[in-house]
PDB file of N, CA, C and O in Angstrom:
ATOM      1  N   MET A   1       0.853  -1.335   0.002  1.00  0.00           N
ATOM      2  CA  MET A   1      -0.064   0.057  -0.088  1.00  0.00           C
ATOM      3  C   MET A   1       1.023   1.304  -0.055  1.00  0.00           C
ATOM      4  O   MET A   1       2.189   1.327   0.338  1.00  0.00           O
ATOM      5  N   ASN A   2       0.288   2.199  -0.550  1.00  0.00           N
ATOM      6  CA  ASN A   2       1.434   3.563  -0.727  1.00  0.00           C
ATOM      7  C   ASN A   2       0.760   4.417   0.349  1.00  0.00           C
ATOM      8  O   ASN A   2      -0.391   4.305   0.771  1.00  0.00           O
ATOM      9  N   SER A   3       1.626   5.218   0.678  1.00  0.00           N
ATOM     10  CA  SER A   3       1.326   6.401   1.781  1.00  0.00           C
ATOM     11  C   SER A   3       0.086   6.913   1.789  1.00  0.00           C
ATOM     12  O   SER A   3      -0.373   7.316   2.858  1.00  0.00           O
ATOM     13  N   ASN A   4      -0.580   6.979   0.747  1.00  0.00           N
ATOM     14  CA  ASN A   4      -2.000   7.790   0.808  1.00  0.00           C
ATOM     15  C   ASN A   4      -2.918   7.089   1.015  1.00  0.00           C
ATOM     16  O   ASN A   4      -4.019   7.595   1.234  1.00  0.00           O
ATOM     17  N   MET A   5      -2.719   5.533   1.007  1.00  0.00           N
ATOM     18  CA  MET A   5      -3.926   4.691   1.423  1.00  0.00           C
ATOM     19  C   MET A   5      -3.356   4.602   2.993  1.00  0.00           C
ATOM     20  O   MET A   5      -4.280   4.553   3.806  1.00  0.00           O
ATOM     21  N   TRP A   6      -2.349   4.578   3.436  1.00  0.00           N
ATOM     22  CA  TRP A   6      -1.986   4.530   4.988  1.00  0.00           C
ATOM     23  C   TRP A   6      -2.498   5.935   5.598  1.00  0.00           C
ATOM     24  O   TRP A   6      -2.836   6.040   6.777  1.00  0.00           O
ATOM     25  N   ILE A   7      -2.513   6.687   4.949  1.00  0.00           N
ATOM     26  CA  ILE A   7      -2.979   8.187   5.597  1.00  0.00           C
ATOM     27  C   ILE A   7      -4.688   8.202   5.809  1.00  0.00           C
ATOM     28  O   ILE A   7      -5.360   8.639   6.744  1.00  0.00           O
ATOM     29  N   ARG A   8      -5.090   7.532   4.527  1.00  0.00           N
ATOM     30  CA  ARG A   8      -6.685   7.479   4.368  1.00  0.00           C
ATOM     31  C   ARG A   8      -7.154   6.298   5.534  1.00  0.00           C
ATOM     32  O   ARG A   8      -8.189   6.454   6.183  1.00  0.00           O
ATOM     33  N   GLN A   9      -6.478   5.387   5.672  1.00  0.00           N
ATOM     34  CA  GLN A   9      -6.852   4.466   6.545  1.00  0.00           C
ATOM     35  C   GLN A   9      -6.708   4.989   8.276  1.00  0.00           C
ATOM     36  O   GLN A   9      -7.552   4.866   9.163  1.00  0.00           O
ATOM     37  N   LEU A  10      -5.507   5.520   8.343  1.00  0.00           N
ATOM     38  CA  LEU A  10      -5.341   6.246   9.494  1.00  0.00           C
ATOM     39  C   LEU A  10      -6.647   7.208  10.045  1.00  0.00           C
ATOM     40  O   LEU A  10      -7.269   7.099  11.102  1.00  0.00           O
ATOM     41  N   HIS A  11      -6.820   8.148   8.979  1.00  0.00           N
ATOM     42  CA  HIS A  11      -7.865   8.929   9.098  1.00  0.00           C
ATOM     43  C   HIS A  11      -9.401   8.323   9.500  1.00  0.00           C
ATOM     44  O   HIS A  11     -10.153   8.969  10.230  1.00  0.00           O
ATOM     45  N   ARG A  12      -9.788   6.945   8.907  1.00  0.00           N
ATOM     46  CA  ARG A  12     -10.943   6.466   9.140  1.00  0.00           C
ATOM     47  C   ARG A  12     -10.955   6.161  10.626  1.00  0.00           C
ATOM     48  O   ARG A  12     -11.890   6.395  11.391  1.00  0.00           O
ATOM     49  N   TRP A  13      -9.569   5.503  10.988  1.00  0.00           N
ATOM     50  CA  TRP A  13      -9.714   5.007  12.478  1.00  0.00           C
ATOM     51  C   TRP A  13      -9.707   5.934  13.305  1.00  0.00           C
ATOM     52  O   TRP A  13     -10.362   5.709  14.323  1.00  0.00           O
ATOM     53  N   LEU A  14      -9.074   7.146  13.220  1.00  0.00           N
ATOM     54  CA  LEU A  14      -8.835   8.412  14.091  1.00  0.00           C
ATOM     55  C   LEU A  14     -10.555   8.716  14.031  1.00  0.00           C
ATOM     56  O   LEU A  14     -11.165   8.724  15.100  1.00  0.00           O
ATOM     57  N   SER A  15     -11.054   8.881  13.159  1.00  0.00           N
ATOM     58  CA  SER A  15     -12.656   9.288  12.962  1.00  0.00           C
ATOM     59  C   SER A  15     -13.280   8.575  13.958  1.00  0.00           C
ATOM     60  O   SER A  15     -13.720   9.120  14.970  1.00  0.00           O
ATOM     61  N   MET A  16     -13.371   6.999  13.671  1.00  0.00           N
ATOM     62  CA  MET A  16     -14.068   6.062  14.742  1.00  0.00           C
ATOM     63  C   MET A  16     -13.531   6.909  16.246  1.00  0.00           C
ATOM     64  O   MET A  16     -14.215   7.704  16.891  1.00  0.00           O
ATOM     65  N   THR A  17     -12.234   6.503  16.529  1.00  0.00           N
ATOM     66  CA  THR A  17     -11.814   6.938  17.964  1.00  0.00           C
ATOM     67  C   THR A  17     -12.466   8.229  18.379  1.00  0.00           C
ATOM     68  O   THR A  17     -13.019   8.216  19.478  1.00  0.00           O
ATOM     69  N   PHE A  18     -12.490   9.346  17.674  1.00  0.00           N
ATOM     70  CA  PHE A  18     -13.030  10.638  17.941  1.00  0.00           C
ATOM     71  C   PHE A  18     -14.667  10.530  18.128  1.00  0.00           C
ATOM     72  O   PHE A  18     -15.236  11.125  19.043  1.00  0.00           O
ATOM     73  N   THR A  19     -15.203   9.903  17.391  1.00  0.00           N
ATOM     74  CA  THR A  19     -16.493   9.550  17.710  1.00  0.00           C
ATOM     75  C   THR A  19     -16.923   9.033  18.898  1.00  0.00           C
ATOM     76  O   THR A  19     -17.833   9.556  19.540  1.00  0.00           O
ATOM     77  N   LEU A  20     -16.220   7.835  19.318  1.00  0.00           N
ATOM     78  CA  LEU A  20     -16.402   7.217  20.588  1.00  0.00           C
ATOM     79  C   LEU A  20     -15.924   8.057  21.621  1.00  0.00           C
ATOM     80  O   LEU A  20     -16.525   7.981  22.692  1.00  0.00           O
ATOM     81  N   ALA A  21     -15.005   8.815  21.533  1.00  0.00           N
ATOM     82  CA  ALA A  21     -14.610   9.981  22.512  1.00  0.00           C
ATOM     83  C   ALA A  21     -15.740  10.978  22.846  1.00  0.00           C
ATOM     84  O   ALA A  21     -15.922  11.371  23.998  1.00  0.00           O
ATOM     85  N   VAL A  22     -16.578  11.418  21.681  1.00  0.00           N
ATOM     86  CA  VAL A  22     -17.418  12.299  21.762  1.00  0.00           C
ATOM     87  C   VAL A  22     -18.687  11.522  22.520  1.00  0.00           C
ATOM     88  O   VAL A  22     -19.265  12.082  23.451  1.00  0.00           O
ATOM     89  N   ILE A  23     -18.954  10.624  22.208  1.00  0.00           N
ATOM     90  CA  ILE A  23     -20.173   9.697  22.798  1.00  0.00           C
ATOM     91  C   ILE A  23     -19.871   9.707  24.175  1.00  0.00           C
ATOM     92  O   ILE A  23     -20.620  10.300  24.952  1.00  0.00           O
ATOM     93  N   ALA A  24     -18.733   9.046  24.620  1.00  0.00           N
ATOM     94  CA  ALA A  24     -18.366   8.958  25.978  1.00  0.00           C
ATOM     95  C   ALA A  24     -18.538  10.221  26.762  1.00  0.00           C
ATOM     96  O   ALA A  24     -19.043  10.181  27.884  1.00  0.00           O
ATOM     97  N   ASN A  25     -18.087  11.477  26.151  1.00  0.00           N
ATOM     98  CA  ASN A  25     -18.211  12.558  26.716  1.00  0.00           C
ATOM     99  C   ASN A  25     -19.723  13.418  26.808  1.00  0.00           C
ATOM    100  O   ASN A  25     -19.872  14.391  27.546  1.00  0.00           O
ATOM    101  N   ILE A  26     -20.649  12.943  26.041  1.00  0.00           N
ATOM    102  CA  ILE A  26     -22.061  12.812  25.968  1.00  0.00           C
ATOM    103  C   ILE A  26     -22.650  11.989  26.867  1.00  0.00           C
ATOM    104  O   ILE A  26     -23.689  12.434  27.355  1.00  0.00           O
ATOM    105  N   VAL A  27     -22.361  11.116  27.164  1.00  0.00           N
ATOM    106  CA  VAL A  27     -22.823  10.106  28.314  1.00  0.00           C
ATOM    107  C   VAL A  27     -22.302  10.710  29.667  1.00  0.00           C
ATOM    108  O   VAL A  27     -23.124  10.828  30.576  1.00  0.00           O
ATOM    109  N   ALA A  28     -21.202  11.042  29.842  1.00  0.00           N
ATOM    110  CA  ALA A  28     -20.702  11.679  30.975  1.00  0.00           C
ATOM    111  C   ALA A  28     -21.380  12.853  31.375  1.00  0.00           C
ATOM    112  O   ALA A  28     -21.312  13.268  32.532  1.00  0.00           O
ATOM    113  N   LEU A  29     -22.167  13.529  30.297  1.00  0.00           N
ATOM    114  CA  LEU A  29     -22.568  14.846  30.667  1.00  0.00           C
ATOM    115  C   LEU A  29     -23.907  14.704  31.262  1.00  0.00           C
ATOM    116  O   LEU A  29     -24.315  15.427  32.171  1.00  0.00           O
ATOM    117  N   THR A  30     -24.703  13.571  30.619  1.00  0.00           N
ATOM    118  CA  THR A  30     -26.110  12.989  30.920  1.00  0.00           C
ATOM    119  C   THR A  30     -25.769  12.507  32.467  1.00  0.00           C
ATOM    120  O   THR A  30     -26.427  12.947  33.409  1.00  0.00           O
ATOM    121  N   MET A  31     -24.827  11.688  32.626  1.00  0.00           N
ATOM    122  CA  MET A  31     -24.836  11.427  33.832  1.00  0.00           C
ATOM    123  C   MET A  31     -24.420  12.138  34.782  1.00  0.00           C
ATOM    124  O   MET A  31     -24.279  11.656  35.905  1.00  0.00           O
ATOM    125  N   GLN A  32     -24.093  13.670  34.450  1.00  0.00           N
ATOM    126  CA  GLN A  32     -23.535  14.660  35.232  1.00  0.00           C
ATOM    127  C   GLN A  32     -22.089  14.191  36.090  1.00  0.00           C
ATOM    128  O   GLN A  32     -21.909  14.517  37.263  1.00  0.00           O
ATOM    129  N   VAL A  33     -21.337  13.566  35.481  1.00  0.00           N
ATOM    130  CA  VAL A  33     -20.152  12.996  35.912  1.00  0.00           C
ATOM    131  C   VAL A  33     -18.768  14.363  35.728  1.00  0.00           C
ATOM    132  O   VAL A  33     -18.253  14.664  34.651  1.00  0.00           O
ATOM    133  N   GLN A  34     -18.470  14.910  36.911  1.00  0.00           N
ATOM    134  CA  GLN A  34     -17.434  16.117  36.521  1.00  0.00           C
ATOM    135  C   GLN A  34     -16.095  15.942  36.396  1.00  0.00           C
ATOM    136  O   GLN A  34     -15.287  16.386  37.212  1.00  0.00           O
ATOM    137  N   ALA A  35     -15.701  15.094  35.068  1.00  0.00           N
ATOM    138  CA  ALA A  35     -14.380  14.624  35.040  1.00  0.00           C
ATOM    139  C   ALA A  35     -13.784  15.500  33.590  1.00  0.00           C
ATOM    140  O   ALA A  35     -14.130  15.287  32.428  1.00  0.00           O
ATOM    141  N   THR A  36     -12.919  16.397  34.022  1.00  0.00           N
ATOM    142  CA  THR A  36     -12.406  17.234  32.884  1.00  0.00           C
ATOM    143  C   THR A  36     -11.877  16.395  31.813  1.00  0.00           C
ATOM    144  O   THR A  36     -12.000  16.714  30.631  1.00  0.00           O
ATOM    145  N   TRP A  37     -11.157  15.083  32.288  1.00  0.00           N
ATOM    146  CA  TRP A  37     -10.136  14.384  31.344  1.00  0.00           C
ATOM    147  C   TRP A  37     -11.074  13.715  30.347  1.00  0.00           C
ATOM    148  O   TRP A  37     -10.665  13.451  29.216  1.00  0.00           O
ATOM    149  N   ILE A  38     -12.310  13.435  30.724  1.00  0.00           N
ATOM    150  CA  ILE A  38     -13.193  12.962  29.784  1.00  0.00           C
ATOM    151  C   ILE A  38     -13.626  13.761  28.504  1.00  0.00           C
ATOM    152  O   ILE A  38     -13.863  13.259  27.405  1.00  0.00           O
ATOM    153  N   GLY A  39     -13.692  15.143  28.848  1.00  0.00           N
ATOM    154  CA  GLY A  39     -13.968  16.323  27.788  1.00  0.00           C
ATOM    155  C   GLY A  39     -12.844  16.568  26.872  1.00  0.00           C
ATOM    156  O   GLY A  39     -13.025  16.941  25.713  1.00  0.00           O
ATOM    157  N   LEU A  40     -11.376  16.305  27.522  1.00  0.00           N
ATOM    158  CA  LEU A  40     -10.227  16.492  26.953  1.00  0.00           C
ATOM    159  C   LEU A  40      -9.981  15.251  26.261  1.00  0.00           C
ATOM    160  O   LEU A  40      -9.108  15.376  25.402  1.00  0.00           O
ATOM    161  N   MET A  41     -10.474  14.084  26.359  1.00  0.00           N
ATOM    162  CA  MET A  41     -10.511  12.947  25.715  1.00  0.00           C
ATOM    163  C   MET A  41     -10.313  13.128  24.107  1.00  0.00           C
ATOM    164  O   MET A  41      -9.408  12.710  23.385  1.00  0.00           O
ATOM    165  N   ALA A  42     -11.539  13.941  23.777  1.00  0.00           N
ATOM    166  CA  ALA A  42     -12.079  13.936  22.305  1.00  0.00           C
ATOM    167  C   ALA A  42     -10.709  14.837  21.521  1.00  0.00           C
ATOM    168  O   ALA A  42     -10.635  14.772  20.294  1.00  0.00           O
ATOM    169  N   PHE A  43      -9.811  15.539  22.188  1.00  0.00           N
ATOM    170  CA  PHE A  43      -8.899  16.301  21.765  1.00  0.00           C
ATOM    171  C   PHE A  43      -7.672  15.608  21.257  1.00  0.00           C
ATOM    172  O   PHE A  43      -6.906  16.122  20.442  1.00  0.00           O
ATOM    173  N   VAL A  44      -7.519  14.403  21.785  1.00  0.00           N
ATOM    174  CA  VAL A  44      -6.452  13.426  21.435  1.00  0.00           C
ATOM    175  C   VAL A  44      -6.472  13.210  20.172  1.00  0.00           C
ATOM    176  O   VAL A  44      -5.647  13.744  19.430  1.00  0.00           O
ATOM    177  N   PRO A  45      -7.763  12.094  19.570  1.00  0.00           N
ATOM    178  CA  PRO A  45      -7.617  12.099  18.064  1.00  0.00           C
ATOM    179  C   PRO A  45      -7.985  13.011  17.281  1.00  0.00           C
ATOM    180  O   PRO A  45      -7.946  12.883  16.057  1.00  0.00           O
ATOM    181  N   LEU A  46      -8.421  14.132  17.929  1.00  0.00           N
ATOM    182  CA  LEU A  46      -8.859  15.332  16.904  1.00  0.00           C
ATOM    183  C   LEU A  46      -7.706  15.938  16.276  1.00  0.00           C
ATOM    184  O   LEU A  46      -7.771  16.291  15.098  1.00  0.00           O
ATOM    185  N   ILE A  47      -6.511  16.109  17.060  1.00  0.00           N
ATOM    186  CA  ILE A  47      -5.602  16.951  16.271  1.00  0.00           C
ATOM    187  C   ILE A  47      -4.911  15.993  15.269  1.00  0.00           C
ATOM    188  O   ILE A  47      -4.788  16.594  14.202  1.00  0.00           O
ATOM    189  N   PRO A  48      -4.507  14.974  15.211  1.00  0.00           N
ATOM    190  CA  PRO A  48      -4.144  14.369  14.026  1.00  0.00           C
ATOM    191  C   PRO A  48      -4.711  13.902  13.063  1.00  0.00           C
ATOM    192  O   PRO A  48      -4.220  13.539  11.994  1.00  0.00           O
ATOM    193  N   LEU A  49      -6.458  13.884  13.621  1.00  0.00           N
ATOM    194  CA  LEU A  49      -7.447  13.832  12.613  1.00  0.00           C
ATOM    195  C   LEU A  49      -7.562  15.057  11.561  1.00  0.00           C
ATOM    196  O   LEU A  49      -7.747  15.029  10.344  1.00  0.00           O
ATOM    197  N   LEU A  50      -7.400  16.073  12.398  1.00  0.00           N
ATOM    198  CA  LEU A  50      -7.148  17.396  11.454  1.00  0.00           C
ATOM    199  C   LEU A  50      -5.965  17.276  10.649  1.00  0.00           C
ATOM    200  O   LEU A  50      -6.174  17.405   9.443  1.00  0.00           O
ATOM    201  N   ALA A  51      -4.916  17.089  10.957  1.00  0.00           N
ATOM    202  CA  ALA A  51      -3.644  17.016  10.042  1.00  0.00           C
ATOM    203  C   ALA A  51      -3.858  16.294   8.997  1.00  0.00           C
ATOM    204  O   ALA A  51      -3.517  16.719   7.893  1.00  0.00           O
ATOM    205  N   THR A  52      -4.543  14.900   9.166  1.00  0.00           N
ATOM    206  CA  THR A  52      -4.820  13.979   7.935  1.00  0.00           C
ATOM    207  C   THR A  52      -5.886  14.206   7.255  1.00  0.00           C
ATOM    208  O   THR A  52      -5.945  13.567   6.204  1.00  0.00           O
ATOM    209  N   GLY A  53      -6.856  14.973   7.506  1.00  0.00           N
ATOM    210  CA  GLY A  53      -7.911  15.753   7.005  1.00  0.00           C
ATOM    211  C   GLY A  53      -7.456  16.838   6.076  1.00  0.00           C
ATOM    212  O   GLY A  53      -7.904  16.887   4.930  1.00  0.00           O
ATOM    213  N   LEU A  54      -6.649  17.646   6.489  1.00  0.00           N
ATOM    214  CA  LEU A  54      -6.113  18.676   5.606  1.00  0.00           C
ATOM    215  C   LEU A  54      -5.384  18.129   4.365  1.00  0.00           C
ATOM    216  O   LEU A  54      -5.457  18.609   3.234  1.00  0.00           O
ATOM    217  N   TYR A  55      -4.557  16.884   4.804  1.00  0.00           N
ATOM    218  CA  TYR A  55      -3.689  16.450   3.789  1.00  0.00           C
ATOM    219  C   TYR A  55      -4.447  15.722   2.796  1.00  0.00           C
ATOM    220  O   TYR A  55      -3.957  15.571   1.676  1.00  0.00           O
ATOM    221  N   LEU A  56      -5.631  15.237   3.088  1.00  0.00           N
ATOM    222  CA  LEU A  56      -6.223  14.312   2.043  1.00  0.00           C
ATOM    223  C   LEU A  56      -7.333  15.479   1.511  1.00  0.00           C
ATOM    224  O   LEU A  56      -7.847  15.334   0.402  1.00  0.00           O
ATOM    225  N   PHE A  57      -7.614  16.439   2.210  1.00  0.00           N
ATOM    226  CA  PHE A  57      -8.182  17.669   1.173  1.00  0.00           C
ATOM    227  C   PHE A  57      -7.470  18.116   0.097  1.00  0.00           C
ATOM    228  O   PHE A  57      -7.958  18.304  -1.018  1.00  0.00           O
ATOM    229  N   ALA A  58      -6.277  18.297   0.413  1.00  0.00           N
ATOM    230  CA  ALA A  58      -5.262  19.214  -0.409  1.00  0.00           C
ATOM    231  C   ALA A  58      -4.764  18.207  -1.706  1.00  0.00           C
ATOM    232  O   ALA A  58      -4.309  18.628  -2.770  1.00  0.00           O
ATOM    233  N   LEU A  59      -4.957  16.833  -1.358  1.00  0.00           N
ATOM    234  CA  LEU A  59      -4.310  15.719  -2.193  1.00  0.00           C
ATOM    235  C   LEU A  59      -4.654  16.054  -3.540  1.00  0.00           C
ATOM    236  O   LEU A  59      -3.741  16.179  -4.356  1.00  0.00           O
ATOM    237  N   PRO A  60      -5.971  16.234  -3.923  1.00  0.00           N
ATOM    238  CA  PRO A  60      -6.306  16.407  -5.260  1.00  0.00           C
ATOM    239  C   PRO A  60      -5.802  17.750  -6.170  1.00  0.00           C
ATOM    240  O   PRO A  60      -5.663  17.771  -7.393  1.00  0.00           O
ATOM    241  N   TYR A  61      -5.593  18.752  -5.315  1.00  0.00           N
ATOM    242  CA  TYR A  61      -5.072  19.999  -5.678  1.00  0.00           C
ATOM    243  C   TYR A  61      -3.566  19.704  -5.862  1.00  0.00           C
ATOM    244  O   TYR A  61      -2.989  20.324  -6.755  1.00  0.00           O
ATOM    245  N   LEU A  62      -3.002  18.994  -5.257  1.00  0.00           N
ATOM    246  CA  LEU A  62      -1.478  18.670  -5.486  1.00  0.00           C
ATOM    247  C   LEU A  62      -1.227  18.059  -6.427  1.00  0.00           C
ATOM    248  O   LEU A  62      -0.178  18.182  -7.059  1.00  0.00           O
ATOM    249  N   GLY A  63      -2.288  17.158  -6.744  1.00  0.00           N
ATOM    250  CA  GLY A  63      -1.727  15.967  -7.740  1.00  0.00           C
ATOM    251  C   GLY A  63      -2.012  16.930  -9.050  1.00  0.00           C
ATOM    252  O   GLY A  63      -1.309  16.634 -10.017  1.00  0.00           O
ATOM    253  N   ARG A  64      -2.867  17.965  -9.236  1.00  0.00           N
ATOM    254  CA  ARG A  64      -3.374  18.810 -10.437  1.00  0.00           C
ATOM    255  C   ARG A  64      -1.948  19.431 -10.776  1.00  0.00           C
ATOM    256  O   ARG A  64      -1.436  19.355 -11.893  1.00  0.00           O
ATOM    257  N   ARG A  65      -1.445  19.976  -9.815  1.00  0.00           N
ATOM    258  CA  ARG A  65      -0.520  20.832 -10.137  1.00  0.00           C
ATOM    259  C   ARG A  65       0.739  19.899 -10.493  1.00  0.00           C
ATOM    260  O   ARG A  65       1.539  20.372 -11.300  1.00  0.00           O
ATOM    261  N   SER A  66       0.963  18.770 -10.032  1.00  0.00           N
ATOM    262  CA  SER A  66       2.239  18.087 -10.460  1.00  0.00           C
ATOM    263  C   SER A  66       2.011  17.375 -12.069  1.00  0.00           C
ATOM    264  O   SER A  66       2.945  16.903 -12.717  1.00  0.00           O
ATOM    265  N   GLU A  67       0.555  17.415 -12.545  1.00  0.00           N
ATOM    266  CA  GLU A  67       0.366  16.887 -13.608  1.00  0.00           C
ATOM    267  C   GLU A  67       0.483  18.080 -14.786  1.00  0.00           C
ATOM    268  O   GLU A  67       0.805  17.868 -15.955  1.00  0.00           O
ATOM    269  N   ALA A  68       0.147  19.376 -14.207  1.00  0.00           N
ATOM    270  CA  ALA A  68       0.312  20.428 -15.191  1.00  0.00           C
ATOM    271  C   ALA A  68       1.679  20.649 -15.192  1.00  0.00           C
ATOM    272  O   ALA A  68       1.989  21.141 -16.277  1.00  0.00           O
ATOM    273  N   ARG A  69       2.629  20.509 -14.472  1.00  0.00           N
ATOM    274  CA  ARG A  69       4.328  20.543 -14.795  1.00  0.00           C
ATOM    275  C   ARG A  69       4.445  19.863 -15.705  1.00  0.00           C
ATOM    276  O   ARG A  69       4.951  20.432 -16.672  1.00  0.00           O
ATOM    277  N   SER A  70       4.129  18.597 -15.872  1.00  0.00           N
ATOM    278  CA  SER A  70       4.642  17.557 -16.492  1.00  0.00           C
ATOM    279  C   SER A  70       4.277  17.655 -18.099  1.00  0.00           C
ATOM    280  O   SER A  70       4.662  16.779 -18.873  1.00  0.00           O
TER     281      SER A  70
END
């Protein structure tokens, strides 16, 4: 597999992890648990998710630029 496929797969797994962290945060809020670490738990996958998402967003535009040079 090339690097684009690895980044795409990593992005998928990070999005699932982020979704589970948000669900855990919502459950904790409904149970009125005052744990700050549960709220911050969503930021752990969010930062690399942002980086991989921006890379995947820019990938088609970068491909067009290299094709235009050829």
